[in-house]
C-alpha positions in Angstrom: -20.2 141.7 -155.3 -19.0 138.3 -154.2 -19.6 135.3 -156.4 -21.5 132.7 -154.3 -21.4 129.9 -156.8 -19.6 126.8 -155.8 -16.7 125.8 -158.0 -17.5 123.4 -160.8 -16.4 119.9 -160.4 -13.7 119.1 -162.9 -13.8 115.8 -164.9 -10.8 113.8 -164.0 -9.4 111.4 -166.6 -7.8 108.3 -165.0 -5.3 106.3 -166.9 -5.2 102.8 -165.3 -2.8 100.0 -166.2 -4.4 96.6 -166.9 -2.8 94.9 -163.9 -4.1 97.7 -161.6 -7.5 97.6 -163.2 -8.0 94.0 -162.1 -8.1 95.3 -158.5 -7.0 93.7 -155.2 -9.4 92.0 -152.9 -9.2 93.0 -149.2 -11.3 92.0 -146.3 -9.2 93.7 -143.6 -7.6 97.1 -143.3 -5.2 98.2 -140.6 -4.8 101.9 -140.3 -2.0 103.7 -138.5 -0.6 107.2 -138.6 2.3 109.6 -137.9 2.0 113.3 -137.6 2.7 113.6 -141.3 1.0 110.4 -142.8 -1.9 108.0 -142.6 -0.9 104.5 -143.6 -3.5 101.9 -144.6 -2.5 98.3 -145.0 -5.2 96.5 -147.0 -4.9 92.8 -146.2 -6.6 89.5 -146.9 -7.5 86.9 -144.2 -8.6 83.5 -145.3 -10.0 80.7 -143.1 -7.2 78.2 -142.2 -4.5 80.7 -142.8 -2.5 82.1 -139.9 -2.4 85.9 -140.0 -3.3 88.2 -142.8 -1.4 88.9 -146.0 -1.0 92.6 -146.8 -1.9 93.1 -150.5 -1.5 96.9 -150.8 -0.2 99.7 -148.6 -1.6 103.1 -149.2 0.2 106.1 -147.7 -1.4 109.6 -147.7 -1.2 112.9 -145.9 -3.8 113.6 -143.2 -5.7 116.2 -145.3 -6.1 113.7 -148.2 -7.1 111.0 -145.7 -9.8 113.2 -144.4 -11.1 113.9 -147.9 -11.0 110.2 -148.6 -13.1 109.5 -145.5 -15.6 112.1 -146.7 -15.8 110.7 -150.2 -16.1 107.1 -148.8 -18.9 108.2 -146.4 -20.7 109.9 -149.3 -20.4 106.8 -151.5 -21.7 104.5 -148.7 -24.7 106.8 -148.2 -25.4 106.7 -152.0 -25.0 102.9 -152.1 -27.5 102.5 -149.2 -30.0 104.8 -150.9 -29.8 102.6 -154.0 -29.4 99.1 -152.6 -30.6 99.4 -148.9 -28.9 99.5 -145.6 -25.6 97.6 -145.1 -26.1 95.5 -142.0 -23.0 94.4 -140.1 -23.0 90.8 -138.7 -24.0 90.5 -135.0 -22.9 88.1 -132.3 -25.5 86.0 -130.4 -25.2 88.8 -127.7 -26.3 91.4 -130.3 -23.0 93.2 -130.4 -21.3 94.1 -133.7 -18.7 91.5 -134.7 -15.2 92.9 -134.9 -13.4 92.6 -138.2 -11.9 89.2 -137.4 -13.4 87.1 -140.2 -12.5 83.9 -138.4 -15.2 84.5 -135.7 -12.6 84.8 -132.9 -14.0 88.0 -131.4 
């Protein structure tokens, strides 16, 4: 007889260095890929600054990237259940504003 129980989630203990625990602020992410990797450059754009400064580059395989997308989607769903819908800024035409924080759509 087959066991239909789902596997139990294992508790994962994360060890985090103090400099990493401080976090890195990002208001822009540029995502690219090859057949073997997904590359995410987390950057920061500030008003009056030309261009964006990449603060962190995360490289992962496509399977892990897909799992990350699922985990992020699940967390956004839970966030909105707790705190309400996240509304994206709109232009005067009613379209969603692209990620350009300087307002140059």
